[in-house]
C-alpha positions as CSV (number, residue, x, y, z in Angstrom):
1,M,156.0,92.6,72.7
2,D,157.1,93.2,69.0
3,N,159.0,96.9,69.1
4,T,157.9,98.0,66.5
5,L,153.9,97.3,68.0
6,A,155.4,99.2,71.6
7,S,156.3,101.9,70.3
8,C,153.4,103.5,68.3
9,A,151.7,102.2,71.6
10,A,149.9,105.1,73.7
11,P,152.1,107.1,76.8
12,T,150.5,105.3,80.4
13,D,150.1,107.8,82.9
14,R,153.8,107.7,84.0
15,E,155.1,108.4,81.3
16,A,156.1,112.5,80.4
17,A,153.0,113.8,79.1
18,P,153.5,117.3,76.8
19,L,149.9,118.3,77.3
20,K,148.2,116.1,80.2
21,I,144.8,116.9,80.7
22,V,143.8,117.5,84.4
23,R,140.2,118.8,84.1
24,L,137.5,117.9,81.7
25,E,133.8,120.1,82.8
26,A,130.5,119.4,81.3
27,I,129.0,122.6,81.2
28,P,124.6,123.1,80.6
29,V,123.6,126.3,78.9
30,A,120.3,127.4,77.8
31,L,120.5,130.3,75.0
32,P,118.3,132.4,74.3
33,L,116.9,132.4,70.2
34,K,116.7,136.0,68.3
35,K,112.9,134.3,67.3
36,A,111.6,130.9,68.1
37,V,112.4,128.4,65.1
38,V,109.6,126.2,64.1
39,M,109.6,122.7,62.4
40,A,107.6,118.8,62.7
41,G,107.8,117.8,65.9
42,E,109.1,120.8,68.1
43,R,108.9,124.3,68.5
44,I,112.5,126.0,69.4
45,E,112.9,129.0,71.7
46,R,116.3,128.1,74.1
47,A,118.5,126.3,72.8
48,Y,119.8,123.8,75.7
49,N,123.5,122.9,75.0
50,L,126.1,121.1,76.6
51,L,129.9,123.3,76.5
52,V,133.0,120.8,77.5
53,R,135.9,122.9,79.0
54,V,138.9,120.7,78.9
55,E,142.2,122.3,80.2
56,A,145.8,120.9,80.6
57,A,148.9,120.6,82.6
58,N,150.4,123.9,81.5
59,G,147.2,126.2,81.5
60,L,146.0,126.0,77.7
61,V,142.1,125.5,77.5
62,G,140.3,123.9,74.8
63,W,136.2,124.4,73.7
64,G,133.8,122.2,72.7
65,E,130.3,121.9,72.1
66,A,127.1,119.8,71.3
67,A,123.4,120.6,71.2
68,S,120.8,118.6,73.3
69,A,118.3,116.5,70.4
70,P,115.9,114.3,71.5
71,L,114.0,113.9,68.8
72,M,117.4,113.6,66.7
73,T,120.1,111.9,69.3
74,G,118.3,111.3,71.8
75,D,120.7,113.1,73.9
76,V,119.2,115.4,76.5
77,L,121.2,118.0,78.9
78,P,121.2,115.5,82.1
79,G,121.8,112.4,80.3
80,M,124.9,114.4,78.4
81,I,126.7,115.3,81.9
82,A,126.3,112.3,83.2
83,A,128.1,111.0,79.9
84,V,131.3,113.1,80.1
85,N,131.1,112.8,84.3
86,N,131.3,109.5,84.9
87,H,132.4,107.6,81.8
88,L,134.1,109.5,79.0
89,A,136.1,112.4,81.9
90,P,137.5,109.6,83.2
91,R,138.9,108.1,80.0
92,V,140.9,111.4,79.5
93,T,141.6,113.1,82.7
94,G,145.7,112.4,83.3
95,Q,145.8,112.2,79.0
96,D,148.1,113.3,76.8
97,A,145.8,115.2,74.8
98,L,148.5,115.0,71.5
99,H,147.0,111.3,70.9
100,R,143.7,112.3,70.8
101,A,142.6,109.6,67.8
102,E,143.4,107.2,70.7
103,L,141.6,109.3,72.7
104,V,138.7,109.3,70.9
105,R,139.1,105.5,70.5
106,R,138.6,105.6,74.4
107,C,135.6,107.3,74.2
108,A,133.8,106.1,71.9
109,H,133.7,102.7,73.9
110,A,133.0,104.2,77.0
111,L,129.4,103.9,76.3
112,L,127.3,103.4,73.4
113,H,124.8,106.0,71.6
114,N,125.9,109.2,73.7
115,T,127.5,111.3,70.3
116,G,126.1,114.3,71.6
117,A,128.7,114.1,73.8
118,K,131.3,112.5,73.4
119,C,131.0,115.0,70.4
120,A,132.1,118.1,73.1
121,V,134.1,115.9,74.8
122,D,136.3,115.5,71.0
123,M,136.1,119.5,69.8
124,A,137.6,120.5,73.1
125,I,140.1,117.9,73.0
126,N,141.0,119.2,69.1
127,D,140.7,122.8,69.8
128,L,143.0,121.6,73.1
129,V,145.5,120.5,70.6
130,G,145.5,123.5,67.7
131,H,146.3,125.5,70.3
132,Y,149.2,123.9,71.7
133,L,150.6,123.5,68.4
134,G,149.5,126.9,67.0
135,V,147.3,125.4,63.8
136,S,143.7,125.4,63.2
137,V,141.2,122.7,63.1
138,A,141.5,122.1,60.1
139,D,145.6,122.0,59.9
140,L,145.2,119.0,62.2
141,F,143.2,116.9,59.2
142,G,145.1,117.9,56.5
143,G,144.3,121.7,55.4
144,A,141.8,123.9,54.1
145,A,140.9,123.2,50.7
146,R,138.7,126.4,50.7
147,E,138.5,129.3,53.2
148,V,135.2,131.0,52.6
149,L,131.7,129.1,52.7
150,Q,128.4,129.9,51.5
151,P,125.7,129.1,54.4
152,M,122.0,129.0,54.4
153,Y,119.5,130.4,56.1
154,L,116.4,128.9,57.4
155,L,113.0,130.3,57.3
156,G,110.5,129.4,59.3
157,N,107.3,131.4,59.7
158,P,103.9,130.5,60.4
159,R,102.8,131.9,56.9
160,I,104.4,132.4,53.4
161,E,103.5,136.0,53.0
162,D,106.7,136.3,56.1
163,D,109.5,134.1,55.0
164,I,108.8,135.5,51.4
165,A,109.8,139.3,53.1
166,E,112.4,137.9,55.0
167,A,114.0,135.8,51.9
168,K,114.2,139.2,50.0
169,H,115.3,141.3,53.2
170,K,117.8,137.8,53.4
171,L,119.0,138.2,49.4
172,E,119.8,142.1,49.9
173,E,122.2,141.5,52.9
174,G,124.0,138.9,50.3
175,W,123.0,135.2,50.9
176,S,121.7,133.6,48.2
177,F,121.0,129.4,49.8
178,F,117.9,129.0,51.8
179,K,116.0,126.4,53.7
180,L,112.5,125.6,54.0
181,K,110.9,124.0,56.7
182,I,108.3,121.7,55.1
183,G,106.4,118.6,57.1
184,I,103.9,121.1,58.9
185,K,101.0,121.7,56.5
186,D,99.5,120.4,53.5
187,P,101.6,119.5,51.3
188,R,100.5,120.9,48.3
189,E,100.2,124.2,50.2
190,E,104.2,123.7,51.2
191,A,104.6,122.7,47.6
192,R,103.1,126.3,46.4
193,A,104.9,128.2,49.1
194,A,108.3,127.1,47.5
195,I,107.4,127.4,43.9
196,E,106.2,130.7,45.4
197,I,109.1,131.6,47.0
198,R,111.5,130.4,44.2
199,R,109.7,132.8,41.9
200,H,110.4,136.3,44.0
201,L,114.0,134.9,45.0
202,G,115.1,134.1,41.8
203,E,117.0,131.5,39.4
204,G,119.8,132.5,40.8
205,V,119.5,131.6,44.3
206,A,119.9,128.2,46.0
207,L,116.8,126.4,47.9
208,C,116.4,123.2,50.0
209,A,113.7,122.0,52.3
210,D,113.4,119.6,55.6
211,A,110.7,118.3,56.9
212,N,112.7,116.5,59.8
213,M,111.0,113.5,59.8
214,G,107.5,114.7,59.7
215,M,105.9,113.5,56.0
216,S,104.4,110.6,54.8
217,F,105.4,108.2,51.9
218,A,102.1,110.3,50.2
219,N,102.4,113.5,51.2
220,A,106.2,113.6,50.5
221,R,105.3,111.8,47.3
222,L,103.1,114.6,46.5
223,F,105.4,117.8,47.9
224,A,108.1,116.7,45.6
225,D,105.7,116.2,42.6
226,Q,104.0,119.4,42.7
227,A,106.8,121.3,44.1
228,R,109.1,120.4,41.0
229,E,108.9,123.9,39.8
230,A,110.6,125.2,42.7
231,G,114.0,123.2,41.4
232,L,114.3,122.2,45.1
233,L,118.5,121.3,45.8
234,F,117.4,118.8,47.9
235,M,114.6,117.6,49.9
236,E,116.1,116.9,53.6
237,Q,114.7,113.5,56.0
238,P,110.7,113.4,54.9
239,L,110.3,110.0,56.2
240,H,111.2,108.4,59.3
241,S,114.7,107.5,60.2
242,D,114.6,104.1,60.7
243,D,112.3,104.1,57.3
244,I,114.9,103.2,54.9
245,D,112.4,101.0,52.7
246,G,110.3,104.2,52.4
247,M,113.0,106.6,52.0
248,A,114.2,104.3,49.1
249,A,111.0,104.0,47.2
250,L,110.7,107.3,47.0
251,A,113.9,107.9,46.0
252,R,112.7,106.1,42.9
253,V,110.3,108.4,42.3
254,S,111.0,111.9,43.6
255,P,111.8,114.7,41.2
256,I,113.5,115.8,43.7
257,P,117.2,114.5,45.8
258,L,116.5,112.5,48.8
259,N,118.9,113.9,51.9
260,G,119.3,111.9,54.6
261,D,120.0,113.8,58.5
262,E,118.0,112.1,61.3
263,S,118.7,108.2,59.4
264,V,122.1,109.7,59.4
265,G,123.8,108.6,62.6
266,S,126.9,106.7,61.6
267,I,129.5,105.2,58.9
268,A,127.0,102.2,59.3
269,S,124.2,103.8,58.2
270,L,125.7,105.8,55.3
271,L,126.2,102.7,53.7
272,A,122.5,101.2,54.6
273,L,121.3,104.3,53.2
274,H,123.4,104.0,49.9
275,R,123.3,100.4,49.2
276,S,119.7,100.4,49.3
277,G,119.3,104.4,47.5
278,A,117.4,105.9,49.8
279,I,120.1,108.8,49.3
280,Q,121.6,110.5,47.1
281,G,123.3,112.7,50.0
282,A,123.7,113.1,53.8
283,N,123.5,115.5,56.5
284,I,126.6,114.9,58.4
285,K,126.2,116.6,61.5
286,T,129.2,116.1,65.0
287,I,126.7,115.6,67.4
288,K,125.0,112.6,65.0
289,M,129.0,111.1,64.6
290,G,130.6,111.5,67.6
291,G,132.6,114.7,67.5
292,I,135.0,115.8,64.5
293,T,137.3,113.1,64.0
294,P,134.1,110.6,63.1
295,T,133.0,113.4,61.1
296,V,135.9,113.9,58.7
297,H,135.9,110.1,58.4
298,A,132.2,110.4,57.5
299,M,132.9,113.2,54.7
300,S,135.4,110.8,53.8
301,V,133.0,108.1,52.9
302,C,130.3,110.2,51.1
303,G,133.4,111.2,48.9
304,A,133.7,108.0,48.0
305,L,130.5,107.3,48.0
306,G,129.6,109.9,45.4
307,L,127.1,111.5,48.2
308,S,126.6,114.8,48.7
309,I,127.7,116.2,51.7
310,N,125.3,118.7,53.3
311,L,127.2,120.1,56.8
312,A,125.0,121.8,59.4
313,G,124.4,122.5,62.8
314,K,121.4,121.6,64.9
315,V,119.5,124.7,65.9
316,A,121.0,126.4,67.7
317,E,124.6,126.4,68.7
318,S,126.8,128.2,69.4
319,S,129.7,130.0,67.2
320,I,132.2,126.8,69.4
321,A,130.1,124.6,67.1
322,A,129.8,126.6,64.6
323,A,133.8,127.4,64.0
324,A,133.9,123.6,63.8
325,I,132.0,123.5,61.2
326,V,133.4,125.9,58.8
327,Q,136.7,124.5,59.7
328,L,135.3,120.6,59.3
329,G,133.6,122.3,55.3
330,C,136.9,124.2,54.6
331,V,138.5,120.1,54.7
332,A,135.4,118.6,52.7
333,P,136.3,116.3,49.7
334,N,132.8,118.3,48.6
335,L,130.6,120.4,49.8
336,D,128.1,120.8,46.6
337,W,125.1,120.5,49.1
338,G,126.3,123.7,51.6
339,L,126.8,124.0,54.5
340,N,123.9,125.4,57.8
341,I,125.5,127.1,61.1
342,T,123.0,128.6,63.6
343,N,125.0,130.9,65.9
344,H,123.2,133.4,63.9
345,Y,119.8,133.0,65.7
346,L,120.7,133.3,68.4
347,A,120.7,136.4,71.1
348,E,123.3,135.6,72.9
349,D,126.3,133.7,72.1
350,V,129.5,132.3,74.4
351,T,131.9,134.2,72.5
352,D,134.0,137.6,72.5
353,T,133.6,137.8,68.5
354,P,130.7,135.9,67.0
355,L,131.6,133.6,64.4
356,R,129.8,136.6,61.7
357,I,128.4,135.9,57.9
358,E,128.4,138.8,55.7
359,R,126.7,139.2,52.6
360,G,126.2,135.8,52.8
361,T,129.6,134.3,53.3
362,V,131.5,133.3,56.1
363,Q,135.4,133.2,56.5
364,R,136.8,130.1,58.0
365,P,138.8,131.7,61.5
366,H,142.3,131.2,61.7
367,G,143.3,131.2,64.8
368,P,144.5,128.0,66.6
369,G,142.0,125.2,67.1
370,L,139.0,126.2,66.3
371,G,140.2,129.8,65.8
372,V,136.8,131.6,67.9
373,A,137.9,133.1,71.9
374,V,135.1,131.9,74.5
375,S,134.2,134.3,77.2
376,E,134.0,132.6,80.4
377,V,131.9,135.2,82.1
378,K,129.2,134.8,78.7
379,V,129.6,130.5,79.3
380,N,128.1,131.8,83.8
381,R,125.7,133.7,83.2
382,L,123.8,131.6,80.5
383,R,124.9,128.6,82.6
384,V,122.2,126.0,83.6
385,K,121.7,126.0,87.7
């Protein structure tokens, strides 16, 4: 073997491993929401998420998280647990976590799809490495380009009056970025609601809409035409994830830019959507891409293609995943379509000090790894038995 190539190879189990992984545990949790969130296709009252706890021989621990998402990634808790225990844990246990790029590759090839399980493992390993090196996840991926981010607030009440009242209250608290849920009612009614919310909030507020694949082409076009005065930043995934032709046709006539979400699950999908002109930006989620490492790659591709980036978590993830998104948001090449963390929708979190949004902004945690301290007492209380 060439000596140069040999020197670059990952160490075997027989060689010294400074950060040897000795245990990787899949922990299912049920996190209660403050109030139910209604969107096209589902009503969420409790978030069923997978936590991954990775432990090194030196006693250091890293944490990762991924939300179950049957309508987005196809992942459900039992399958995520099986994927971690039966396929991913054997690929990384006994290995040196410092060789995280090689471990990502191993997990990527361990089984098809299962991006949620891969995400939680990758996140936990990066958190562990950050703790060992004494640096943040943002530092692991080149350093932060920004320190303060502006997250969006989701409005999903049954009545427009309630959305307006809630939005005005949040505006007083300092929020200035809001997302509407559409694809549930008549598109004309939803367009009127968007215009009415804009009227109450003013022009200085960023406003977008998310259909979660709940619209037909005709309804999406009708909404886009009639909501023109609302000045929406983007309309997110109005059509089904596999309807690239429909999204491309809609993008040609819509006065509102289109944001791909459920249709974006890999670099290949980003390239295909961009080639067809189906999107002007992408909602990038760690659970869709398979973790922090592939999300960084996806954001770089978006930057190269000139696509806007919306970085988001699923409703609802704890401060573990939220911290990962904030760290990623600080290294993103652009974040012109904003950030959506979701731990503030939870009635209970799993960290000692939940990530906080104050006056409509969130600051990057500066501790090592993800920068948040997980409470194992809280994890055990919220664990699905």
